[in-house]
PAKOLLO-968787 format. One record per residue (C-alpha): residue number from 1; residue in three letters; x, z, y. Coordinates in Angstrom, 1 decimal, padded with zeros to 4 digits. Each point is the difference from the previous one (the first is absolute). Last residue first. Example, Ala and Ser with C-alpha at 12.3 -4.5 7.8 and 13.67 -1.06 7.14 Angstrom:
BEGIN
<lolo n="2" res="SER" c1="013.7" c3="007.1" c2="-001.1"/>
<lolo n="1" res="ALA" c1="-001.4" c3="000.7" c2="-003.4"/>
# end
This chain:
BEGIN
<lolo n="273" res="PRO" c1="084.0" c3="098.8" c2="044.2"/>
<lolo n="272" res="ARG" c1="003.4" c3="-001.7" c2="000.1"/>
<lolo n="271" res="TRP" c1="001.1" c3="-003.6" c2="000.5"/>
<lolo n="270" res="LEU" c1="003.4" c3="-001.4" c2="-000.5"/>
<lolo n="269" res="ASP" c1="000.6" c3="-003.6" c2="001.2"/>
<lolo n="268" res="VAL" c1="002.8" c3="-001.7" c2="-001.9"/>
<lolo n="267" res="ALA" c1="001.9" c3="-003.0" c2="001.6"/>
<lolo n="266" res="ILE" c1="002.1" c3="-002.3" c2="-002.1"/>
<lolo n="265" res="GLU" c1="002.4" c3="-002.2" c2="001.8"/>
<lolo n="264" res="GLN" c1="-000.5" c3="-003.7" c2="-000.3"/>
<lolo n="263" res="LEU" c1="002.0" c3="-001.8" c2="-002.7"/>
<lolo n="262" res="ARG" c1="003.1" c3="-002.0" c2="000.8"/>
<lolo n="261" res="GLU" c1="000.3" c3="-003.4" c2="-001.7"/>
<lolo n="260" res="SER" c1="002.0" c3="-001.7" c2="-002.8"/>
<lolo n="259" res="PHE" c1="-000.8" c3="-002.9" c2="-002.2"/>
<lolo n="258" res="THR" c1="001.4" c3="-001.5" c2="-003.2"/>
<lolo n="257" res="GLY" c1="-000.8" c3="-003.2" c2="-001.9"/>
<lolo n="256" res="ALA" c1="003.3" c3="-001.7" c2="000.6"/>
<lolo n="255" res="PRO" c1="-001.9" c3="-003.1" c2="001.3"/>
<lolo n="254" res="SER" c1="-001.6" c3="002.2" c2="002.7"/>
<lolo n="253" res="ALA" c1="-002.6" c3="-001.4" c2="002.3"/>
<lolo n="252" res="GLU" c1="-000.6" c3="-003.1" c2="-002.1"/>
<lolo n="251" res="ARG" c1="000.0" c3="002.1" c2="-003.3"/>
<lolo n="250" res="LEU" c1="-002.6" c3="002.3" c2="001.6"/>
<lolo n="249" res="LEU" c1="-002.4" c3="-002.8" c2="001.0"/>
<lolo n="248" res="GLU" c1="000.4" c3="-001.5" c2="-003.6"/>
<lolo n="247" res="ARG" c1="-000.8" c3="003.4" c2="-001.3"/>
<lolo n="246" res="LEU" c1="-003.2" c3="000.3" c2="002.1"/>
<lolo n="245" res="GLU" c1="-001.0" c3="-003.6" c2="-000.9"/>
<lolo n="244" res="ALA" c1="000.3" c3="000.8" c2="-003.7"/>
<lolo n="243" res="GLU" c1="-001.9" c3="003.3" c2="000.6"/>
<lolo n="242" res="PHE" c1="-002.9" c3="-001.8" c2="001.6"/>
<lolo n="241" res="ALA" c1="-000.2" c3="-002.6" c2="-002.7"/>
<lolo n="240" res="ASP" c1="-000.1" c3="002.7" c2="-002.6"/>
<lolo n="239" res="ARG" c1="-002.8" c3="002.0" c2="001.8"/>
<lolo n="238" res="ARG" c1="-002.1" c3="-003.1" c2="000.5"/>
<lolo n="237" res="ASP" c1="-002.4" c3="001.0" c2="-002.8"/>
<lolo n="236" res="GLY" c1="-001.2" c3="003.1" c2="001.9"/>
<lolo n="235" res="PHE" c1="002.1" c3="000.6" c2="003.1"/>
<lolo n="234" res="LEU" c1="-001.6" c3="003.3" c2="000.9"/>
<lolo n="233" res="HIS" c1="000.7" c3="001.5" c2="-003.4"/>
<lolo n="232" res="PRO" c1="003.7" c3="000.2" c2="000.7"/>
<lolo n="231" res="ALA" c1="-000.3" c3="002.3" c2="003.1"/>
<lolo n="230" res="SER" c1="000.8" c3="-001.8" c2="003.2"/>
<lolo n="229" res="SER" c1="-001.7" c3="002.1" c2="002.6"/>
<lolo n="228" res="SER" c1="000.0" c3="003.0" c2="-002.2"/>
<lolo n="227" res="LEU" c1="003.9" c3="-000.3" c2="-000.1"/>
<lolo n="226" res="SER" c1="002.0" c3="000.5" c2="-003.1"/>
<lolo n="225" res="PHE" c1="-000.1" c3="-003.8" c2="-000.7"/>
<lolo n="224" res="VAL" c1="002.1" c3="-000.7" c2="003.1"/>
<lolo n="223" res="ALA" c1="002.5" c3="002.9" c2="-000.9"/>
<lolo n="222" res="ALA" c1="000.3" c3="-001.4" c2="-003.5"/>
<lolo n="221" res="VAL" c1="001.0" c3="-003.3" c2="001.4"/>
<lolo n="220" res="VAL" c1="002.6" c3="001.7" c2="002.1"/>
<lolo n="219" res="ASP" c1="001.4" c3="001.9" c2="-002.8"/>
<lolo n="218" res="ASP" c1="000.3" c3="-003.1" c2="-002.1"/>
<lolo n="217" res="ALA" c1="001.9" c3="-001.8" c2="002.9"/>
<lolo n="216" res="THR" c1="002.4" c3="002.9" c2="-000.1"/>
<lolo n="215" res="ARG" c1="000.2" c3="002.9" c2="002.3"/>
<lolo n="214" res="THR" c1="002.5" c3="001.9" c2="002.2"/>
<lolo n="213" res="VAL" c1="-001.1" c3="003.0" c2="002.0"/>
<lolo n="212" res="VAL" c1="001.2" c3="001.1" c2="003.4"/>
<lolo n="211" res="ARG" c1="-001.1" c3="003.5" c2="001.0"/>
<lolo n="210" res="GLY" c1="-002.6" c3="001.5" c2="002.4"/>
<lolo n="209" res="PRO" c1="000.4" c3="003.5" c2="001.3"/>
<lolo n="208" res="VAL" c1="-002.2" c3="002.9" c2="-001.3"/>
<lolo n="207" res="GLU" c1="-002.4" c3="001.3" c2="002.5"/>
<lolo n="206" res="PHE" c1="-001.8" c3="003.3" c2="000.7"/>
<lolo n="205" res="ARG" c1="-003.3" c3="000.4" c2="001.7"/>
<lolo n="204" res="ARG" c1="-002.0" c3="003.2" c2="000.6"/>
<lolo n="203" res="PRO" c1="-003.6" c3="-000.9" c2="000.3"/>
<lolo n="202" res="GLY" c1="-001.6" c3="002.1" c2="000.8"/>
<lolo n="201" res="ARG" c1="-003.1" c3="002.0" c2="-000.8"/>
<lolo n="200" res="PHE" c1="-002.5" c3="-000.7" c2="-002.7"/>
<lolo n="199" res="GLY" c1="-003.8" c3="000.7" c2="000.0"/>
<lolo n="198" res="ALA" c1="-001.5" c3="-003.4" c2="-001.2"/>
<lolo n="197" res="ALA" c1="-000.4" c3="-001.2" c2="003.6"/>
<lolo n="196" res="ARG" c1="003.6" c3="000.5" c2="000.5"/>
<lolo n="195" res="TYR" c1="001.0" c3="-002.1" c2="-003.1"/>
<lolo n="194" res="ILE" c1="-002.4" c3="-002.8" c2="001.2"/>
<lolo n="193" res="GLU" c1="001.1" c3="-000.1" c2="003.6"/>
<lolo n="192" res="THR" c1="003.5" c3="-000.4" c2="-001.2"/>
<lolo n="191" res="GLU" c1="-000.9" c3="-002.6" c2="-002.6"/>
<lolo n="190" res="GLY" c1="-000.8" c3="-002.7" c2="002.7"/>
<lolo n="189" res="SER" c1="000.7" c3="-003.0" c2="-002.1"/>
<lolo n="188" res="ALA" c1="-002.1" c3="-002.1" c2="-002.5"/>
<lolo n="187" res="THR" c1="001.5" c3="-002.9" c2="-001.8"/>
<lolo n="186" res="GLY" c1="000.2" c3="-003.6" c2="001.5"/>
<lolo n="185" res="ASP" c1="-002.5" c3="-001.5" c2="002.4"/>
<lolo n="184" res="PRO" c1="-001.2" c3="-002.9" c2="-002.1"/>
<lolo n="183" res="LEU" c1="000.2" c3="002.2" c2="-003.1"/>
<lolo n="182" res="VAL" c1="-001.6" c3="-002.0" c2="-002.9"/>
<lolo n="181" res="GLY" c1="-002.1" c3="000.8" c2="-003.0"/>
<lolo n="180" res="GLN" c1="000.2" c3="-000.3" c2="-003.8"/>
<lolo n="179" res="GLY" c1="003.2" c3="002.1" c2="-000.1"/>
<lolo n="178" res="ALA" c1="001.7" c3="-000.3" c2="003.4"/>
<lolo n="177" res="ARG" c1="000.6" c3="-003.5" c2="001.5"/>
<lolo n="176" res="ARG" c1="001.5" c3="-000.5" c2="003.5"/>
<lolo n="175" res="VAL" c1="-001.7" c3="-002.9" c2="001.7"/>
<lolo n="174" res="PRO" c1="001.7" c3="-003.3" c2="000.4"/>
<lolo n="173" res="GLY" c1="-000.7" c3="-001.3" c2="-003.6"/>
<lolo n="172" res="LEU" c1="001.2" c3="001.0" c2="-003.5"/>
<lolo n="171" res="TYR" c1="002.3" c3="-002.8" c2="-000.9"/>
<lolo n="170" res="ARG" c1="001.2" c3="-001.2" c2="003.3"/>
<lolo n="169" res="ARG" c1="-000.1" c3="003.5" c2="001.4"/>
<lolo n="168" res="VAL" c1="002.4" c3="001.1" c2="-002.8"/>
<lolo n="167" res="LEU" c1="002.4" c3="-002.8" c2="000.9"/>
<lolo n="166" res="ASP" c1="-000.1" c3="000.9" c2="003.8"/>
<lolo n="165" res="ALA" c1="000.8" c3="003.6" c2="-000.9"/>
<lolo n="164" res="ILE" c1="002.9" c3="-001.1" c2="-002.1"/>
<lolo n="163" res="ALA" c1="001.4" c3="-002.2" c2="002.8"/>
<lolo n="162" res="ASP" c1="-000.3" c3="002.9" c2="002.4"/>
<lolo n="161" res="HIS" c1="001.7" c3="002.4" c2="-002.5"/>
<lolo n="160" res="PRO" c1="003.0" c3="-002.3" c2="-000.6"/>
<lolo n="159" res="PRO" c1="002.0" c3="002.7" c2="-001.9"/>
<lolo n="158" res="ALA" c1="002.7" c3="001.5" c2="002.0"/>
<lolo n="157" res="LEU" c1="003.7" c3="-001.2" c2="-000.2"/>
<lolo n="156" res="ASP" c1="000.1" c3="-001.7" c2="003.5"/>
<lolo n="155" res="GLY" c1="-001.4" c3="003.1" c2="001.7"/>
<lolo n="154" res="PRO" c1="-003.6" c3="000.7" c2="000.6"/>
<lolo n="153" res="ASP" c1="000.5" c3="003.8" c2="000.0"/>
<lolo n="152" res="VAL" c1="-003.3" c3="001.7" c2="-000.4"/>
<lolo n="151" res="GLY" c1="-000.1" c3="000.3" c2="-003.9"/>
<lolo n="150" res="GLN" c1="-002.5" c3="-000.9" c2="-002.7"/>
<lolo n="149" res="HIS" c1="-002.1" c3="001.5" c2="-002.8"/>
<lolo n="148" res="THR" c1="000.8" c3="003.7" c2="000.8"/>
<lolo n="147" res="ALA" c1="-001.7" c3="000.5" c2="003.3"/>
<lolo n="146" res="ALA" c1="-000.4" c3="003.7" c2="000.6"/>
<lolo n="145" res="HIS" c1="-002.2" c3="002.5" c2="001.7"/>
<lolo n="144" res="VAL" c1="-000.5" c3="003.1" c2="-002.1"/>
<lolo n="143" res="HIS" c1="-002.9" c3="002.2" c2="000.8"/>
<lolo n="142" res="ALA" c1="000.8" c3="003.6" c2="-001.3"/>
<lolo n="141" res="CYS" c1="-002.5" c3="002.7" c2="-000.5"/>
<lolo n="140" res="ALA" c1="001.2" c3="003.5" c2="000.1"/>
<lolo n="139" res="GLY" c1="-000.1" c3="003.4" c2="-001.8"/>
<lolo n="138" res="GLY" c1="000.5" c3="003.5" c2="001.5"/>
<lolo n="137" res="ALA" c1="-002.8" c3="001.5" c2="-002.1"/>
<lolo n="136" res="ALA" c1="-001.0" c3="-002.6" c2="-002.7"/>
<lolo n="135" res="LEU" c1="-001.4" c3="-003.4" c2="001.2"/>
<lolo n="134" res="MET" c1="-003.1" c3="-001.3" c2="-001.8"/>
<lolo n="133" res="GLY" c1="-002.5" c3="000.6" c2="002.8"/>
<lolo n="132" res="ARG" c1="002.0" c3="-002.2" c2="002.4"/>
<lolo n="131" res="VAL" c1="000.0" c3="-002.7" c2="-002.7"/>
<lolo n="130" res="ALA" c1="-003.9" c3="-000.2" c2="-000.1"/>
<lolo n="129" res="ALA" c1="-000.2" c3="-000.3" c2="003.8"/>
<lolo n="128" res="ALA" c1="002.7" c3="-002.8" c2="-000.1"/>
<lolo n="127" res="VAL" c1="-001.6" c3="-001.9" c2="-002.8"/>
<lolo n="126" res="LYS" c1="-003.5" c3="000.0" c2="001.7"/>
<lolo n="125" res="PRO" c1="001.3" c3="-001.0" c2="003.5"/>
<lolo n="124" res="ARG" c1="002.3" c3="-002.7" c2="-001.6"/>
<lolo n="123" res="ASP" c1="-002.4" c3="-001.8" c2="-002.2"/>
<lolo n="122" res="LEU" c1="003.1" c3="-001.5" c2="-001.6"/>
<lolo n="121" res="TRP" c1="002.2" c3="-003.1" c2="000.3"/>
<lolo n="120" res="HIS" c1="001.8" c3="001.0" c2="003.2"/>
<lolo n="119" res="PHE" c1="001.2" c3="003.2" c2="-001.7"/>
<lolo n="118" res="SER" c1="002.2" c3="-001.8" c2="-002.5"/>
<lolo n="117" res="GLN" c1="003.4" c3="-001.0" c2="001.4"/>
<lolo n="116" res="ALA" c1="001.3" c3="003.5" c2="-001.2"/>
<lolo n="115" res="PHE" c1="-002.7" c3="002.6" c2="000.3"/>
<lolo n="114" res="THR" c1="001.3" c3="003.3" c2="-001.1"/>
<lolo n="113" res="VAL" c1="-001.4" c3="003.5" c2="-000.9"/>
<lolo n="112" res="LEU" c1="002.4" c3="002.9" c2="-000.1"/>
<lolo n="111" res="ARG" c1="-000.2" c3="003.7" c2="-001.1"/>
<lolo n="110" res="PHE" c1="-003.2" c3="-000.9" c2="-002.1"/>
<lolo n="109" res="GLU" c1="-003.1" c3="001.9" c2="-001.0"/>
<lolo n="108" res="GLY" c1="-002.4" c3="-000.9" c2="-002.8"/>
<lolo n="107" res="LEU" c1="-000.7" c3="-003.3" c2="-001.7"/>
<lolo n="106" res="GLY" c1="-003.8" c3="000.6" c2="-000.5"/>
<lolo n="105" res="ALA" c1="-000.7" c3="-003.5" c2="001.3"/>
<lolo n="104" res="PRO" c1="000.9" c3="000.9" c2="003.6"/>
<lolo n="103" res="LEU" c1="-000.3" c3="-003.1" c2="000.4"/>
<lolo n="102" res="GLU" c1="-002.2" c3="-002.7" c2="-001.2"/>
<lolo n="101" res="GLU" c1="000.6" c3="-002.2" c2="003.1"/>
<lolo n="100" res="ALA" c1="003.6" c3="-000.2" c2="-001.1"/>
<lolo n="99" res="ARG" c1="-001.1" c3="-002.3" c2="-002.8"/>
<lolo n="98" res="ARG" c1="001.0" c3="001.2" c2="-003.4"/>
<lolo n="97" res="HIS" c1="002.3" c3="-000.8" c2="-002.8"/>
<lolo n="96" res="LEU" c1="002.3" c3="003.1" c2="-000.2"/>
<lolo n="95" res="TRP" c1="003.7" c3="-000.1" c2="-000.9"/>
<lolo n="94" res="ARG" c1="001.9" c3="003.1" c2="-001.0"/>
<lolo n="93" res="CYS" c1="003.4" c3="000.8" c2="001.0"/>
<lolo n="92" res="ASN" c1="002.2" c3="002.8" c2="-001.4"/>
<lolo n="91" res="GLY" c1="001.7" c3="-002.0" c2="-002.8"/>
<lolo n="90" res="ILE" c1="002.6" c3="-002.2" c2="001.8"/>
<lolo n="89" res="GLY" c1="002.3" c3="-001.7" c2="-002.5"/>
<lolo n="88" res="ALA" c1="000.8" c3="-002.9" c2="002.2"/>
<lolo n="87" res="ASP" c1="-001.5" c3="-002.5" c2="-002.5"/>
<lolo n="86" res="ALA" c1="-003.0" c3="002.3" c2="-000.5"/>
<lolo n="85" res="ALA" c1="-000.6" c3="000.2" c2="003.8"/>
<lolo n="84" res="LEU" c1="000.3" c3="-003.8" c2="000.4"/>
<lolo n="83" res="ARG" c1="-002.5" c3="-000.5" c2="-002.9"/>
<lolo n="82" res="ALA" c1="-002.5" c3="002.5" c2="001.4"/>
<lolo n="81" res="ALA" c1="000.3" c3="-001.7" c2="003.5"/>
<lolo n="80" res="GLU" c1="-000.7" c3="-003.4" c2="-001.6"/>
<lolo n="79" res="ALA" c1="-003.1" c3="001.3" c2="-001.7"/>
<lolo n="78" res="LEU" c1="-001.1" c3="001.6" c2="003.2"/>
<lolo n="77" res="MET" c1="000.3" c3="-003.3" c2="001.8"/>
<lolo n="76" res="ASP" c1="-001.9" c3="-001.8" c2="-002.8"/>
<lolo n="75" res="PRO" c1="-002.8" c3="002.6" c2="000.2"/>
<lolo n="74" res="ASP" c1="-000.6" c3="-000.8" c2="003.8"/>
<lolo n="73" res="ALA" c1="-001.9" c3="002.7" c2="001.7"/>
<lolo n="72" res="ASP" c1="003.0" c3="002.3" c2="000.6"/>
<lolo n="71" res="LEU" c1="000.9" c3="003.6" c2="-000.3"/>
<lolo n="70" res="GLY" c1="003.5" c3="001.3" c2="-000.8"/>
<lolo n="69" res="VAL" c1="000.1" c3="003.7" c2="-000.7"/>
<lolo n="68" res="SER" c1="003.3" c3="001.9" c2="000.2"/>
<lolo n="67" res="GLU" c1="000.9" c3="003.3" c2="-001.7"/>
<lolo n="66" res="GLU" c1="002.6" c3="002.8" c2="000.8"/>
<lolo n="65" res="PHE" c1="001.2" c3="-001.8" c2="003.0"/>
<lolo n="64" res="ARG" c1="003.3" c3="-001.4" c2="001.6"/>
<lolo n="63" res="GLY" c1="000.7" c3="-002.1" c2="-003.0"/>
<lolo n="62" res="THR" c1="-003.1" c3="-001.8" c2="000.5"/>
<lolo n="61" res="LEU" c1="001.0" c3="-001.5" c2="003.4"/>
<lolo n="60" res="LEU" c1="001.4" c3="-003.4" c2="-001.0"/>
<lolo n="59" res="LEU" c1="-002.3" c3="-000.4" c2="-002.9"/>
<lolo n="58" res="THR" c1="-003.2" c3="000.5" c2="002.2"/>
<lolo n="57" res="LEU" c1="001.4" c3="-002.3" c2="002.7"/>
<lolo n="56" res="SER" c1="000.2" c3="-003.2" c2="-002.1"/>
<lolo n="55" res="GLY" c1="-002.5" c3="001.2" c2="-002.6"/>
<lolo n="54" res="PRO" c1="-001.3" c3="-003.4" c2="-001.0"/>
<lolo n="53" res="GLY" c1="-002.7" c3="000.1" c2="002.6"/>
<lolo n="52" res="CYS" c1="-000.3" c3="003.5" c2="001.3"/>
<lolo n="51" res="GLY" c1="-003.2" c3="-000.4" c2="001.9"/>
<lolo n="50" res="VAL" c1="-000.2" c3="003.8" c2="000.6"/>
<lolo n="49" res="ASP" c1="003.3" c3="001.8" c2="-000.9"/>
<lolo n="48" res="LEU" c1="-000.9" c3="003.6" c2="-000.8"/>
<lolo n="47" res="LEU" c1="003.0" c3="002.4" c2="-000.3"/>
<lolo n="46" res="ARG" c1="-000.1" c3="003.5" c2="-001.5"/>
<lolo n="45" res="GLY" c1="001.8" c3="003.2" c2="000.7"/>
<lolo n="44" res="SER" c1="003.6" c3="001.2" c2="-000.8"/>
<lolo n="43" res="GLY" c1="003.1" c3="-002.0" c2="-000.2"/>
<lolo n="42" res="ASP" c1="001.5" c3="001.2" c2="003.2"/>
<lolo n="41" res="LEU" c1="-001.5" c3="-002.1" c2="002.9"/>
<lolo n="40" res="GLY" c1="000.8" c3="001.5" c2="003.4"/>
<lolo n="39" res="LEU" c1="-002.5" c3="-002.2" c2="001.7"/>
<lolo n="38" res="GLU" c1="002.2" c3="-001.9" c2="002.5"/>
<lolo n="37" res="THR" c1="003.2" c3="000.1" c2="-002.1"/>
<lolo n="36" res="THR" c1="-001.5" c3="-000.9" c2="-003.3"/>
<lolo n="35" res="PHE" c1="-001.9" c3="-002.9" c2="001.6"/>
<lolo n="34" res="ALA" c1="003.3" c3="-001.2" c2="001.6"/>
<lolo n="33" res="GLU" c1="001.7" c3="000.2" c2="-003.3"/>
<lolo n="32" res="ALA" c1="-002.7" c3="-002.0" c2="-001.7"/>
<lolo n="31" res="LEU" c1="000.2" c3="-002.7" c2="002.6"/>
<lolo n="30" res="ALA" c1="003.9" c3="-000.1" c2="-000.1"/>
<lolo n="29" res="ASP" c1="-000.5" c3="-000.8" c2="-003.8"/>
<lolo n="28" res="PRO" c1="-001.2" c3="-003.4" c2="001.3"/>
<lolo n="27" res="TYR" c1="-003.5" c3="-001.5" c2="-000.7"/>
<lolo n="26" res="ALA" c1="000.4" c3="-002.9" c2="-002.3"/>
<lolo n="25" res="ALA" c1="-000.3" c3="-003.5" c2="001.6"/>
<lolo n="24" res="ARG" c1="-003.2" c3="-001.7" c2="-001.1"/>
<lolo n="23" res="GLY" c1="000.2" c3="-003.1" c2="-002.3"/>
<lolo n="22" res="ARG" c1="001.4" c3="001.7" c2="-003.0"/>
<lolo n="21" res="ALA" c1="-002.3" c3="003.0" c2="-000.1"/>
<lolo n="20" res="TYR" c1="-003.0" c3="-002.1" c2="001.0"/>
<lolo n="19" res="TYR" c1="000.3" c3="-003.0" c2="-002.2"/>
<lolo n="18" res="ALA" c1="-001.7" c3="001.3" c2="-003.2"/>
<lolo n="17" res="ALA" c1="-002.6" c3="001.8" c2="002.0"/>
<lolo n="16" res="SER" c1="-001.0" c3="-003.0" c2="002.0"/>
<lolo n="15" res="GLY" c1="-002.6" c3="-001.5" c2="-002.5"/>
<lolo n="14" res="SER" c1="-003.1" c3="001.2" c2="001.9"/>
<lolo n="13" res="TYR" c1="001.1" c3="001.8" c2="003.1"/>
<lolo n="12" res="LEU" c1="-003.3" c3="-000.1" c2="001.8"/>
<lolo n="11" res="SER" c1="-002.0" c3="-001.0" c2="-003.1"/>
<lolo n="10" res="PRO" c1="-001.7" c3="003.4" c2="-000.2"/>
<lolo n="9" res="ASP" c1="-002.1" c3="-000.6" c2="003.3"/>
<lolo n="8" res="TRP" c1="000.3" c3="001.5" c2="003.4"/>
<lolo n="7" res="THR" c1="-002.4" c3="-001.3" c2="002.6"/>
<lolo n="6" res="TRP" c1="000.8" c3="-002.3" c2="002.9"/>
<lolo n="5" res="SER" c1="-002.5" c3="-000.9" c2="002.7"/>
<lolo n="4" res="GLY" c1="001.8" c3="002.2" c2="002.7"/>
<lolo n="3" res="ALA" c1="002.3" c3="002.3" c2="-001.8"/>
<lolo n="2" res="THR" c1="-002.0" c3="001.7" c2="-002.8"/>
<lolo n="1" res="MET" c1="000.9" c3="002.7" c2="-002.5"/>
# end
């Protein structure tokens, strides 16, 4: 739960849930197909998505399982996930408001446990050890490496990411914010050693190619507010002023209000007991 002097607190993504699904690029269907091929998914077994947020990966994969459980510490994220599931007519998901550190929490066994852009926020040794004991025979744990808030191609049509970062620093200071604390060295890394110490072997990696996405200015604003480092609550009573400057920055970069960029490929590390 700690990285340097930083400690998790419930405000990490406070106010971000309403922006997350719009601001983050959706995981592609190709990712679900790749999971199905790699693991032989056939609609049986159960999925646990740890740190599920608004169900971005949970809802993509749930059709490959009998039941899916999305677990997250932010109740607003789970409410958004439930809304999106209802809108899509998906009925085999349930949403659990728990911290990952509370696992196994009597949830039983799972064919697949996923961490999609979430593992670095957790007490990783504790959670990895708990998850290992929750896998059914032949089950796997998947660590999804992805960047869904911005692309890697700094072309002429890409959002002005450097200028946006400068604007955030002007309002929030030079050190990355995260909840009530700061992350001067960024989020934790070195997950390979943690998985292996918890009794996993691997990883076996598969990748899904990056793709070009087109976004509106509203989408880019939502992407900024979807980040822990620029979550709405961090701006306090200056939020409206920040958003006004952000929108003016985007208007200058693209008077038409549209942006296009290539997303990084998605890499998935599969770990088995």
